[in-house]
N, CA, C, O and the ligand as a Tripos MOL2 file, in Angstrom:
@<TRIPOS>MOLECULE
protein
  289   287    73     0     0
PROTEIN
NO_CHARGES

@<TRIPOS>ATOM
      1 N          37.7430  -13.5380  -32.2950 N.3       1 MET1
      2 CA         39.0220  -12.8760  -31.9970 C.3       1 MET1
      3 C          39.5330  -12.1640  -33.2470 C.2       1 MET1
      4 O          39.1550  -12.5040  -34.3680 O.2       1 MET1
      5 N          40.3830  -11.1880  -33.0400 N.am      2 MET2
      6 CA         40.9460  -10.4520  -34.1610 C.3       2 MET2
      7 C          42.3850  -10.8940  -34.4050 C.2       2 MET2
      8 O          43.1970  -10.9590  -33.4810 O.2       2 MET2
      9 N          42.6820  -11.1930  -35.6520 N.am      3 VAL3
     10 CA         44.0410  -11.5760  -36.0100 C.3       3 VAL3
     11 C          44.5890  -10.5300  -36.9650 C.2       3 VAL3
     12 O          43.9310  -10.1490  -37.9330 O.2       3 VAL3
     13 N          45.7920  -10.0720  -36.6860 N.am      4 LYS4
     14 CA         46.4020   -9.0680  -37.5470 C.3       4 LYS4
     15 C          47.1340   -9.7380  -38.6990 C.2       4 LYS4
     16 O          47.8610  -10.7140  -38.5160 O.2       4 LYS4
     17 N          46.9250   -9.1920  -39.8900 N.am      5 ILE5
     18 CA         47.5560   -9.7550  -41.0780 C.3       5 ILE5
     19 C          48.2830   -8.6550  -41.8260 C.2       5 ILE5
     20 O          47.7090   -7.6170  -42.1550 O.2       5 ILE5
     21 N          49.5600   -8.9010  -42.0860 N.am      6 LYS6
     22 CA         50.3410   -7.9190  -42.8230 C.3       6 LYS6
     23 C          50.3600   -8.3230  -44.2860 C.2       6 LYS6
     24 O          50.7520   -9.4360  -44.6370 O.2       6 LYS6
     25 N          49.9310   -7.4000  -45.1300 N.am      7 CYS7
     26 CA         49.8820   -7.6730  -46.5590 C.3       7 CYS7
     27 C          51.2900   -7.7940  -47.1260 C.2       7 CYS7
     28 O          52.1040   -6.8840  -46.9650 O.2       7 CYS7
     29 N          51.5850   -8.9210  -47.7930 N.am      8 PRO8
     30 CA         52.9290   -9.1080  -48.3400 C.3       8 PRO8
     31 C          53.1970   -8.2040  -49.5360 C.2       8 PRO8
     32 O          54.3490   -8.0280  -49.9350 O.2       8 PRO8
     33 N          52.1570   -7.6390  -50.1010 N.am      9 ARG9
     34 CA         52.3310   -6.7990  -51.2840 C.3       9 ARG9
     35 C          52.6430   -5.3500  -50.9070 C.2       9 ARG9
     36 O          53.5550   -4.7430  -51.4690 O.2       9 ARG9
     37 N          51.8890   -4.8000  -49.9590 N.am     10 CYS10
     38 CA         52.0720   -3.3780  -49.6300 C.3      10 CYS10
     39 C          52.4440   -3.1450  -48.1670 C.2      10 CYS10
     40 O          52.5940   -2.0020  -47.7330 O.2      10 CYS10
     41 N          52.5950   -4.2460  -47.3990 N.am     11 ASN11
     42 CA         53.0070   -4.1460  -45.9970 C.3      11 ASN11
     43 C          52.0100   -3.4340  -45.0940 C.2      11 ASN11
     44 O          52.3660   -2.9850  -44.0050 O.2      11 ASN11
     45 N          50.7820   -3.3300  -45.5360 N.am     12 THR12
     46 CA         49.7660   -2.6980  -44.7030 C.3      12 THR12
     47 C          49.1560   -3.7410  -43.7680 C.2      12 THR12
     48 O          48.8590   -4.8660  -44.1700 O.2      12 THR12
     49 N          48.9810   -3.3430  -42.5310 N.am     13 GLU13
     50 CA         48.4190   -4.2790  -41.5770 C.3      13 GLU13
     51 C          46.8920   -4.2110  -41.5920 C.2      13 GLU13
     52 O          46.2950   -3.1430  -41.4590 O.2      13 GLU13
     53 N          46.2950   -5.3570  -41.7540 N.am     14 GLY14
     54 CA         44.8440   -5.4470  -41.6950 C.3      14 GLY14
     55 C          44.4670   -6.4240  -40.6130 C.2      14 GLY14
     56 O          45.3410   -7.0310  -39.9950 O.2      14 GLY14
     57 N          43.1930   -6.5860  -40.3740 N.am     15 SER15
     58 CA         42.7880   -7.5580  -39.3630 C.3      15 SER15
     59 C          41.5980   -8.3750  -39.8450 C.2      15 SER15
     60 O          40.8130   -7.9490  -40.6910 O.2      15 SER15
     61 N          41.5030   -9.5460  -39.2790 N.am     16 LEU16
     62 CA         40.4650  -10.4800  -39.6740 C.3      16 LEU16
     63 C          39.7580  -10.9750  -38.4170 C.2      16 LEU16
     64 O          40.3920  -11.3400  -37.4270 O.2      16 LEU16
     65 N          38.4330  -10.9760  -38.4840 N.am     17 GLN17
     66 CA         37.6470  -11.4620  -37.3490 C.3      17 GLN17
     67 C          37.4850  -12.9680  -37.4860 C.2      17 GLN17
     68 O          36.9440  -13.4490  -38.4810 O.2      17 GLN17
     69 N          37.9470  -13.7070  -36.4990 N.am     18 LEU18
     70 CA         37.8710  -15.1690  -36.5670 C.3      18 LEU18
     71 C          37.0140  -15.7520  -35.4560 C.2      18 LEU18
     72 O          36.9580  -15.2320  -34.3420 O.2      18 LEU18
     73 N          36.3480  -16.8500  -35.7970 N.am     19 VAL19
     74 CA         35.5460  -17.5510  -34.8030 C.3      19 VAL19
     75 C          36.4310  -18.5550  -34.0660 C.2      19 VAL19
     76 O          36.3060  -18.7610  -32.8590 O.2      19 VAL19
     77 N          37.3460  -19.1810  -34.8490 N.am     20 GLU20
     78 CA         38.2660  -20.1480  -34.2620 C.3      20 GLU20
     79 C          39.6970  -19.6400  -34.4180 C.2      20 GLU20
     80 O          39.9520  -18.6840  -35.1500 O.2      20 GLU20
     81 N          40.6270  -20.2930  -33.7180 N.am     21 SER21
     82 CA         42.0210  -19.8540  -33.8050 C.3      21 SER21
     83 C          42.7010  -20.3930  -35.0520 C.2      21 SER21
     84 O          43.8430  -20.0400  -35.3480 O.2      21 SER21
     85 N          41.9950  -21.2510  -35.7850 N.am     22 THR22
     86 CA         42.5360  -21.7930  -37.0260 C.3      22 THR22
     87 C          41.6690  -21.3370  -38.1880 C.2      22 THR22
     88 O          40.4400  -21.3720  -38.1160 O.2      22 THR22
     89 N          42.3250  -20.9090  -39.2590 N.am     23 TYR23
     90 CA         41.5730  -20.4610  -40.4230 C.3      23 TYR23
     91 C          42.4020  -20.6650  -41.6770 C.2      23 TYR23
     92 O          43.6020  -20.3920  -41.7060 O.2      23 TYR23
     93 N          41.7290  -21.1540  -42.7180 N.am     24 GLN24
     94 CA         42.4000  -21.2280  -44.0070 C.3      24 GLN24
     95 C          41.3870  -20.7740  -45.0320 C.2      24 GLN24
     96 O          40.3310  -21.3880  -45.1870 O.2      24 GLN24
     97 N          41.7040  -19.7000  -45.7310 N.am     25 GLY25
     98 CA         40.7500  -19.1850  -46.6910 C.3      25 GLY25
     99 C          41.1800  -17.8640  -47.2840 C.2      25 GLY25
    100 O          42.3240  -17.4350  -47.1300 O.2      25 GLY25
    101 N          40.2430  -17.2230  -47.9690 N.am     26 PRO26
    102 CA         40.5750  -15.9990  -48.6880 C.3      26 PRO26
    103 C          40.7090  -14.7810  -47.7770 C.2      26 PRO26
    104 O          40.0500  -14.6800  -46.7420 O.2      26 PRO26
    105 N          41.5720  -13.8660  -48.1860 N.am     27 TYR27
    106 CA         41.7450  -12.5950  -47.4850 C.3      27 TYR27
    107 C          42.0030  -11.5160  -48.5200 C.2      27 TYR27
    108 O          42.7580  -11.7270  -49.4690 O.2      27 TYR27
    109 N          41.3750  -10.3520  -48.3390 N.am     28 ARG28
    110 CA         41.6200   -9.2520  -49.2540 C.3      28 ARG28
    111 C          42.1850   -8.0670  -48.4740 C.2      28 ARG28
    112 O          41.6180   -7.6350  -47.4700 O.2      28 ARG28
    113 N          43.3060   -7.5590  -48.9550 N.am     29 CYS29
    114 CA         43.9150   -6.3790  -48.3340 C.3      29 CYS29
    115 C          43.0230   -5.1730  -48.5990 C.2      29 CYS29
    116 O          42.6160   -4.9260  -49.7340 O.2      29 CYS29
    117 N          42.7240   -4.4210  -47.5340 N.am     30 TRP30
    118 CA         41.8210   -3.2760  -47.6770 C.3      30 TRP30
    119 C          42.4720   -2.1270  -48.4300 C.2      30 TRP30
    120 O          41.7790   -1.2610  -48.9620 O.2      30 TRP30
    121 N          43.7950   -2.1130  -48.4780 N.am     31 LYS31
    122 CA         44.4670   -0.9820  -49.1000 C.3      31 LYS31
    123 C          44.7920   -1.2040  -50.5850 C.2      31 LYS31
    124 O          44.3670   -0.4280  -51.4400 O.2      31 LYS31
    125 N          45.5490   -2.2740  -50.8830 N.am     32 CYS32
    126 CA         45.9520   -2.4800  -52.2770 C.3      32 CYS32
    127 C          44.9860   -3.4080  -53.0060 C.2      32 CYS32
    128 O          45.1730   -3.6910  -54.1890 O.2      32 CYS32
    129 N          43.9480   -3.8860  -52.3060 N.am     33 ARG33
    130 CA         42.9360   -4.7770  -52.8660 C.3      33 ARG33
    131 C          43.5380   -6.1110  -53.3200 C.2      33 ARG33
    132 O          42.9320   -6.8300  -54.1150 O.2      33 ARG33
    133 N          44.7230   -6.4360  -52.8160 N.am     34 GLY34
    134 CA         45.3590   -7.6970  -53.1680 C.3      34 GLY34
    135 C          44.6130   -8.8760  -52.5670 C.2      34 GLY34
    136 O          44.1010   -8.7970  -51.4500 O.2      34 GLY34
    137 N          44.5560   -9.9620  -53.3110 N.am     35 LEU35
    138 CA         43.8570  -11.1550  -52.8490 C.3      35 LEU35
    139 C          44.8610  -12.2320  -52.4620 C.2      35 LEU35
    140 O          45.8390  -12.4730  -53.1690 O.2      35 LEU35
    141 N          44.6040  -12.8740  -51.3320 N.am     36 PHE36
    142 CA         45.5230  -13.9000  -50.8450 C.3      36 PHE36
    143 C          44.7780  -15.0710  -50.2260 C.2      36 PHE36
    144 O          43.6490  -14.9410  -49.7530 O.2      36 PHE36
    145 N          45.4470  -16.2210  -50.2450 N.am     37 THR37
    146 CA         44.9730  -17.3440  -49.4560 C.3      37 THR37
    147 C          45.8180  -17.3550  -48.2010 C.2      37 THR37
    148 O          47.0440  -17.4240  -48.2800 O.2      37 THR37
    149 N          45.1920  -17.2890  -47.0620 N.am     38 ILE38
    150 CA         45.9660  -17.2700  -45.8270 C.3      38 ILE38
    151 C          45.6480  -18.4860  -44.9730 C.2      38 ILE38
    152 O          44.5710  -19.0770  -45.0510 O.2      38 ILE38
    153 N          46.6240  -18.8290  -44.1640 N.am     39 LYS39
    154 CA         46.4650  -19.9480  -43.2520 C.3      39 LYS39
    155 C          46.8560  -19.4650  -41.8640 C.2      39 LYS39
    156 O          47.9600  -18.9580  -41.6610 O.2      39 LYS39
    157 N          45.9530  -19.6230  -40.9180 N.am     40 ILE40
    158 CA         46.2050  -19.1860  -39.5550 C.3      40 ILE40
    159 C          46.0910  -20.3670  -38.6070 C.2      40 ILE40
    160 O          45.1150  -21.1170  -38.6280 O.2      40 ILE40
    161 N          47.1130  -20.5110  -37.7780 N.am     41 GLU41
    162 CA         47.0940  -21.5500  -36.7530 C.3      41 GLU41
    163 C          47.4300  -20.9160  -35.4210 C.2      41 GLU41
    164 O          48.3810  -20.1420  -35.3270 O.2      41 GLU41
    165 N          46.6730  -21.2290  -34.4010 N.am     42 SER42
    166 CA         46.8680  -20.6470  -33.0670 C.3      42 SER42
    167 C          46.9590  -19.1290  -33.1500 C.2      42 SER42
    168 O          47.7990  -18.5120  -32.4950 O.2      42 SER42
    169 N          46.0760  -18.5240  -33.9700 N.am     43 SER43
    170 CA         46.0000  -17.0730  -34.1340 C.3      43 SER43
    171 C          47.2520  -16.4650  -34.7520 C.2      43 SER43
    172 O          47.4590  -15.2540  -34.6700 O.2      43 SER43
    173 N          48.0960  -17.3050  -35.3760 N.am     44 GLU44
    174 CA         49.2900  -16.7790  -36.0240 C.3      44 GLU44
    175 C          49.2520  -17.0760  -37.5050 C.2      44 GLU44
    176 O          48.8600  -18.1650  -37.9240 O.2      44 GLU44
    177 N          49.6610  -16.1000  -38.2920 N.am     45 LEU45
    178 CA         49.6740  -16.2680  -39.7300 C.3      45 LEU45
    179 C          50.8020  -17.2120  -40.1400 C.2      45 LEU45
    180 O          51.9780  -16.9350  -39.9020 O.2      45 LEU45
    181 N          50.4200  -18.3440  -40.7680 N.am     46 LYS46
    182 CA         51.4230  -19.3420  -41.1330 C.3      46 LYS46
    183 C          51.8170  -19.2420  -42.5980 C.2      46 LYS46
    184 O          52.9790  -19.4500  -42.9490 O.2      46 LYS46
    185 N          50.8510  -18.9240  -43.4530 N.am     47 SER47
    186 CA         51.1890  -18.7700  -44.8550 C.3      47 SER47
    187 C          50.2440  -17.8000  -45.5340 C.2      47 SER47
    188 O          49.1040  -17.6130  -45.1100 O.2      47 SER47
    189 N          50.7390  -17.1880  -46.5920 N.am     48 CYS48
    190 CA         49.9830  -16.1830  -47.3100 C.3      48 CYS48
    191 C          50.3950  -16.2410  -48.7760 C.2      48 CYS48
    192 O          51.5330  -15.9240  -49.1210 O.2      48 CYS48
    193 N          49.4690  -16.6440  -49.6310 N.am     49 GLU49
    194 CA         49.8100  -16.7860  -51.0360 C.3      49 GLU49
    195 C          48.8700  -15.9690  -51.9040 C.2      49 GLU49
    196 O          47.6720  -15.8880  -51.6340 O.2      49 GLU49
    197 N          49.4270  -15.3580  -52.9570 N.am     50 PRO50
    198 CA         48.6010  -14.5620  -53.8650 C.3      50 PRO50
    199 C          47.5100  -15.4080  -54.5050 C.2      50 PRO50
    200 O          47.6800  -16.6080  -54.7190 O.2      50 PRO50
    201 N          46.3900  -14.7640  -54.8050 N.am     51 LEU51
    202 CA         45.2200  -15.4630  -55.2950 C.3      51 LEU51
    203 C          44.6370  -14.6890  -56.4750 C.2      51 LEU51
    204 O          44.6680  -13.4580  -56.4840 O.2      51 LEU51
    205 N          44.1110  -15.3950  -57.4620 N.am     52 SER52
    206 CA         43.4490  -14.7130  -58.5700 C.3      52 SER52
    207 C          42.0140  -14.3910  -58.1790 C.2      52 SER52
    208 O          41.4740  -14.9830  -57.2450 O.2      52 SER52
    209 N          41.4000  -13.4590  -58.8870 N.am     53 GLN53
    210 CA         40.0150  -13.0680  -58.5660 C.3      53 GLN53
    211 C          39.0790  -14.2630  -58.6430 C.2      53 GLN53
    212 O          38.2060  -14.4300  -57.7910 O.2      53 GLN53
    213 N          39.2600  -15.1010  -59.6730 N.am     54 GLU54
    214 CA         38.4040  -16.2940  -59.8490 C.3      54 GLU54
    215 C          38.5080  -17.2340  -58.6590 C.2      54 GLU54
    216 O          37.5140  -17.7130  -58.1130 O.2      54 GLU54
    217 N          39.7680  -17.4770  -58.2820 N.am     55 GLU55
    218 CA         40.0060  -18.3940  -57.1740 C.3      55 GLU55
    219 C          39.4540  -17.8180  -55.8660 C.2      55 GLU55
    220 O          38.9400  -18.5470  -55.0180 O.2      55 GLU55
    221 N          39.5730  -16.4980  -55.7250 N.am     56 PHE56
    222 CA         39.0630  -15.8250  -54.5370 C.3      56 PHE56
    223 C          37.5440  -16.0230  -54.4260 C.2      56 PHE56
    224 O          37.0380  -16.3680  -53.3580 O.2      56 PHE56
    225 N          36.8260  -15.8060  -55.5210 N.am     57 ASP57
    226 CA         35.3740  -15.9820  -55.5370 C.3      57 ASP57
    227 C          34.9970  -17.4100  -55.1680 C.2      57 ASP57
    228 O          34.0670  -17.6460  -54.3970 O.2      57 ASP57
    229 N          35.7440  -18.3640  -55.7390 N.am     58 ARG58
    230 CA         35.4580  -19.7750  -55.4980 C.3      58 ARG58
    231 C          35.6520  -20.1010  -54.0110 C.2      58 ARG58
    232 O          34.8400  -20.8010  -53.4070 O.2      58 ARG58
    233 N          36.7280  -19.5880  -53.4420 N.am     59 GLN59
    234 CA         37.0020  -19.8680  -52.0340 C.3      59 GLN59
    235 C          35.9700  -19.2310  -51.1220 C.2      59 GLN59
    236 O          35.6070  -19.7960  -50.0900 O.2      59 GLN59
    237 N          35.4980  -18.0510  -51.5060 N.am     60 GLN60
    238 CA         34.4800  -17.4000  -50.6870 C.3      60 GLN60
    239 C          33.1880  -18.2110  -50.6880 C.2      60 GLN60
    240 O          32.4910  -18.2910  -49.6780 O.2      60 GLN60
    241 N          32.8820  -18.8080  -51.8310 N.am     61 GLU61
    242 CA         31.6940  -19.6520  -51.9180 C.3      61 GLU61
    243 C          31.8260  -20.8470  -50.9870 C.2      61 GLU61
    244 O          30.8780  -21.2230  -50.2970 O.2      61 GLU61
    245 N          33.0160  -21.4350  -50.9800 N.am     62 ILE62
    246 CA         33.2670  -22.5900  -50.1200 C.3      62 ILE62
    247 C          33.1100  -22.1880  -48.6570 C.2      62 ILE62
    248 O          32.5110  -22.9160  -47.8650 O.2      62 ILE62
    249 N          33.6610  -21.0110  -48.3000 N.am     63 GLU63
    250 CA         33.5510  -20.5310  -46.9230 C.3      63 GLU63
    251 C          32.0900  -20.3140  -46.5380 C.2      63 GLU63
    252 O          31.6840  -20.6290  -45.4190 O.2      63 GLU63
    253 N          31.3070  -19.7750  -47.4660 N.am     64 ALA64
    254 CA         29.8900  -19.5280  -47.2050 C.3      64 ALA64
    255 C          29.1510  -20.8400  -46.9680 C.2      64 ALA64
    256 O          28.2850  -20.9390  -46.0990 O.2      64 ALA64
    257 N          29.5110  -21.8340  -47.7540 N.am     65 LEU65
    258 CA         28.8970  -23.1530  -47.5960 C.3      65 LEU65
    259 C          29.2480  -23.7530  -46.2400 C.2      65 LEU65
    260 O          28.3920  -24.2990  -45.5450 O.2      65 LEU65
    261 N          30.5120  -23.6420  -45.8820 N.am     66 LYS66
    262 CA         30.9860  -24.1800  -44.6060 C.3      66 LYS66
    263 C          30.2130  -23.5450  -43.4630 C.2      66 LYS66
    264 O          29.7870  -24.2270  -42.5310 O.2      66 LYS66
    265 N          30.0340  -22.2240  -43.5450 N.am     67 ALA67
    266 CA         29.3270  -21.4910  -42.4940 C.3      67 ALA67
    267 C          27.8970  -22.0090  -42.3480 C.2      67 ALA67
    268 O          27.3620  -22.1050  -41.2440 O.2      67 ALA67
    269 N          27.2980  -22.3360  -43.4870 N.am     68 LYS68
    270 CA         25.9410  -22.8630  -43.4830 C.3      68 LYS68
    271 C          25.8750  -24.1960  -42.7380 C.2      68 LYS68
    272 O          24.9810  -24.4450  -41.9290 O.2      68 LYS68
    273 N          26.8600  -25.0390  -43.0450 N.am     69 PHE69
    274 CA         26.8580  -26.3640  -42.4310 C.3      69 PHE69
    275 C          27.1340  -26.3170  -40.9380 C.2      69 PHE69
    276 O          26.6640  -27.1660  -40.1800 O.2      69 PHE69
    277 N          27.9040  -25.3130  -40.5220 N.am     70 LYS70
    278 CA         28.2640  -25.1990  -39.1070 C.3      70 LYS70
    279 C          27.0730  -24.8030  -38.2510 C.2      70 LYS70
    280 O          26.9750  -25.1700  -37.0800 O.2      70 LYS70
    281 N          26.1610  -24.0370  -38.8700 N.am     71 ARG71
    282 CA         25.0060  -23.5390  -38.1170 C.3      71 ARG71
    283 C          24.1150  -24.6950  -37.6750 C.2      71 ARG71
    284 O          23.7820  -25.5750  -38.4680 O.2      71 ARG71
    285 N          23.7390  -24.6800  -36.4170 N.am     72 ARG72
    286 CA         22.8840  -25.7640  -35.9450 C.3      72 ARG72
    287 C          21.5670  -25.2450  -35.4260 C.2      72 ARG72
    288 O          20.7240  -26.0280  -34.9870 O.2      72 ARG72
    289 ZN         48.0890   -4.7440  -49.5770 Zn       73 ZN73
@<TRIPOS>BOND
     1     1     2 1
     2     2     3 1
     3     3     4 2
     4     3     5 am
     5     5     6 1
     6     6     7 1
     7     7     8 2
     8     7     9 am
     9     9    10 1
    10    10    11 1
    11    11    12 2
    12    11    13 am
    13    13    14 1
    14    14    15 1
    15    15    16 2
    16    15    17 am
    17    17    18 1
    18    18    19 1
    19    19    20 2
    20    19    21 am
    21    21    22 1
    22    22    23 1
    23    23    24 2
    24    23    25 am
    25    25    26 1
    26    26    27 1
    27    27    28 2
    28    27    29 am
    29    29    30 1
    30    30    31 1
    31    31    32 2
    32    31    33 am
    33    33    34 1
    34    34    35 1
    35    35    36 2
    36    35    37 am
    37    37    38 1
    38    38    39 1
    39    39    40 2
    40    39    41 am
    41    41    42 1
    42    42    43 1
    43    43    44 2
    44    43    45 am
    45    45    46 1
    46    46    47 1
    47    47    48 2
    48    47    49 am
    49    49    50 1
    50    50    51 1
    51    51    52 2
    52    51    53 am
    53    53    54 1
    54    54    55 1
    55    55    56 2
    56    55    57 am
    57    57    58 1
    58    58    59 1
    59    59    60 2
    60    59    61 am
    61    61    62 1
    62    62    63 1
    63    63    64 2
    64    63    65 am
    65    65    66 1
    66    66    67 1
    67    67    68 2
    68    67    69 am
    69    69    70 1
    70    70    71 1
    71    71    72 2
    72    71    73 am
    73    73    74 1
    74    74    75 1
    75    75    76 2
    76    75    77 am
    77    77    78 1
    78    78    79 1
    79    79    80 2
    80    79    81 am
    81    81    82 1
    82    82    83 1
    83    83    84 2
    84    83    85 am
    85    85    86 1
    86    86    87 1
    87    87    88 2
    88    87    89 am
    89    89    90 1
    90    90    91 1
    91    91    92 2
    92    91    93 am
    93    93    94 1
    94    94    95 1
    95    95    96 2
    96    95    97 am
    97    97    98 1
    98    98    99 1
    99    99   100 2
   100    99   101 am
   101   101   102 1
   102   102   103 1
   103   103   104 2
   104   103   105 am
   105   105   106 1
   106   106   107 1
   107   107   108 2
   108   107   109 am
   109   109   110 1
   110   110   111 1
   111   111   112 2
   112   111   113 am
   113   113   114 1
   114   114   115 1
   115   115   116 2
   116   115   117 am
   117   117   118 1
   118   118   119 1
   119   119   120 2
   120   119   121 am
   121   121   122 1
   122   122   123 1
   123   123   124 2
   124   123   125 am
   125   125   126 1
   126   126   127 1
   127   127   128 2
   128   127   129 am
   129   129   130 1
   130   130   131 1
   131   131   132 2
   132   131   133 am
   133   133   134 1
   134   134   135 1
   135   135   136 2
   136   135   137 am
   137   137   138 1
   138   138   139 1
   139   139   140 2
   140   139   141 am
   141   141   142 1
   142   142   143 1
   143   143   144 2
   144   143   145 am
   145   145   146 1
   146   146   147 1
   147   147   148 2
   148   147   149 am
   149   149   150 1
   150   150   151 1
   151   151   152 2
   152   151   153 am
   153   153   154 1
   154   154   155 1
   155   155   156 2
   156   155   157 am
   157   157   158 1
   158   158   159 1
   159   159   160 2
   160   159   161 am
   161   161   162 1
   162   162   163 1
   163   163   164 2
   164   163   165 am
   165   165   166 1
   166   166   167 1
   167   167   168 2
   168   167   169 am
   169   169   170 1
   170   170   171 1
   171   171   172 2
   172   171   173 am
   173   173   174 1
   174   174   175 1
   175   175   176 2
   176   175   177 am
   177   177   178 1
   178   178   179 1
   179   179   180 2
   180   179   181 am
   181   181   182 1
   182   182   183 1
   183   183   184 2
   184   183   185 am
   185   185   186 1
   186   186   187 1
   187   187   188 2
   188   187   189 am
   189   189   190 1
   190   190   191 1
   191   191   192 2
   192   191   193 am
   193   193   194 1
   194   194   195 1
   195   195   196 2
   196   195   197 am
   197   197   198 1
   198   198   199 1
   199   199   200 2
   200   199   201 am
   201   201   202 1
   202   202   203 1
   203   203   204 2
   204   203   205 am
   205   205   206 1
   206   206   207 1
   207   207   208 2
   208   207   209 am
   209   209   210 1
   210   210   211 1
   211   211   212 2
   212   211   213 am
   213   213   214 1
   214   214   215 1
   215   215   216 2
   216   215   217 am
   217   217   218 1
   218   218   219 1
   219   219   220 2
   220   219   221 am
   221   221   222 1
   222   222   223 1
   223   223   224 2
   224   223   225 am
   225   225   226 1
   226   226   227 1
   227   227   228 2
   228   227   229 am
   229   229   230 1
   230   230   231 1
   231   231   232 2
   232   231   233 am
   233   233   234 1
   234   234   235 1
   235   235   236 2
   236   235   237 am
   237   237   238 1
   238   238   239 1
   239   239   240 2
   240   239   241 am
   241   241   242 1
   242   242   243 1
   243   243   244 2
   244   243   245 am
   245   245   246 1
   246   246   247 1
   247   247   248 2
   248   247   249 am
   249   249   250 1
   250   250   251 1
   251   251   252 2
   252   251   253 am
   253   253   254 1
   254   254   255 1
   255   255   256 2
   256   255   257 am
   257   257   258 1
   258   258   259 1
   259   259   260 2
   260   259   261 am
   261   261   262 1
   262   262   263 1
   263   263   264 2
   264   263   265 am
   265   265   266 1
   266   266   267 1
   267   267   268 2
   268   267   269 am
   269   269   270 1
   270   270   271 1
   271   271   272 2
   272   271   273 am
   273   273   274 1
   274   274   275 1
   275   275   276 2
   276   275   277 am
   277   277   278 1
   278   278   279 1
   279   279   280 2
   280   279   281 am
   281   281   282 1
   282   282   283 1
   283   283   284 2
   284   283   285 am
   285   285   286 1
   286   286   287 1
   287   287   288 2
@<TRIPOS>SUBSTRUCTURE
     1 MET1         2 RESIDUE 1 A MET
     2 MET2         6 RESIDUE 1 A MET
     3 VAL3        10 RESIDUE 1 A VAL
     4 LYS4        14 RESIDUE 1 A LYS
     5 ILE5        18 RESIDUE 1 A ILE
     6 LYS6        22 RESIDUE 1 A LYS
     7 CYS7        26 RESIDUE 1 A CYS
     8 PRO8        30 RESIDUE 1 A PRO
     9 ARG9        34 RESIDUE 1 A ARG
    10 CYS10       38 RESIDUE 1 A CYS
    11 ASN11       42 RESIDUE 1 A ASN
    12 THR12       46 RESIDUE 1 A THR
    13 GLU13       50 RESIDUE 1 A GLU
    14 GLY14       54 RESIDUE 1 A GLY
    15 SER15       58 RESIDUE 1 A SER
    16 LEU16       62 RESIDUE 1 A LEU
    17 GLN17       66 RESIDUE 1 A GLN
    18 LEU18       70 RESIDUE 1 A LEU
    19 VAL19       74 RESIDUE 1 A VAL
    20 GLU20       78 RESIDUE 1 A GLU
    21 SER21       82 RESIDUE 1 A SER
    22 THR22       86 RESIDUE 1 A THR
    23 TYR23       90 RESIDUE 1 A TYR
    24 GLN24       94 RESIDUE 1 A GLN
    25 GLY25       98 RESIDUE 1 A GLY
    26 PRO26      102 RESIDUE 1 A PRO
    27 TYR27      106 RESIDUE 1 A TYR
    28 ARG28      110 RESIDUE 1 A ARG
    29 CYS29      114 RESIDUE 1 A CYS
    30 TRP30      118 RESIDUE 1 A TRP
    31 LYS31      122 RESIDUE 1 A LYS
    32 CYS32      126 RESIDUE 1 A CYS
    33 ARG33      130 RESIDUE 1 A ARG
    34 GLY34      134 RESIDUE 1 A GLY
    35 LEU35      138 RESIDUE 1 A LEU
    36 PHE36      142 RESIDUE 1 A PHE
    37 THR37      146 RESIDUE 1 A THR
    38 ILE38      150 RESIDUE 1 A ILE
    39 LYS39      154 RESIDUE 1 A LYS
    40 ILE40      158 RESIDUE 1 A ILE
    41 GLU41      162 RESIDUE 1 A GLU
    42 SER42      166 RESIDUE 1 A SER
    43 SER43      170 RESIDUE 1 A SER
    44 GLU44      174 RESIDUE 1 A GLU
    45 LEU45      178 RESIDUE 1 A LEU
    46 LYS46      182 RESIDUE 1 A LYS
    47 SER47      186 RESIDUE 1 A SER
    48 CYS48      190 RESIDUE 1 A CYS
    49 GLU49      194 RESIDUE 1 A GLU
    50 PRO50      198 RESIDUE 1 A PRO
    51 LEU51      202 RESIDUE 1 A LEU
    52 SER52      206 RESIDUE 1 A SER
    53 GLN53      210 RESIDUE 1 A GLN
    54 GLU54      214 RESIDUE 1 A GLU
    55 GLU55      218 RESIDUE 1 A GLU
    56 PHE56      222 RESIDUE 1 A PHE
    57 ASP57      226 RESIDUE 1 A ASP
    58 ARG58      230 RESIDUE 1 A ARG
    59 GLN59      234 RESIDUE 1 A GLN
    60 GLN60      238 RESIDUE 1 A GLN
    61 GLU61      242 RESIDUE 1 A GLU
    62 ILE62      246 RESIDUE 1 A ILE
    63 GLU63      250 RESIDUE 1 A GLU
    64 ALA64      254 RESIDUE 1 A ALA
    65 LEU65      258 RESIDUE 1 A LEU
    66 LYS66      262 RESIDUE 1 A LYS
    67 ALA67      266 RESIDUE 1 A ALA
    68 LYS68      270 RESIDUE 1 A LYS
    69 PHE69      274 RESIDUE 1 A PHE
    70 LYS70      278 RESIDUE 1 A LYS
    71 ARG71      282 RESIDUE 1 A ARG
    72 ARG72      286 RESIDUE 1 A ARG
    73 ZN73       289 GROUP 0 **** ****
């Protein structure tokens, strides 16, 4: 499903492709390149916090690992 996310920095609306209705992880705004940690519950954006590049990379690694474990 597609979830719309409004960037708190530049107010540009982006979208994220989700497998589940719940998601917590990194998001990058396509326009201002801002990095955020977002939390989505029931396809709704619950929180959005700024993220450093280092932290963003680390979170992406975690997400990649999770995806690996989910595969059966
Ligand atoms: Zn932005």
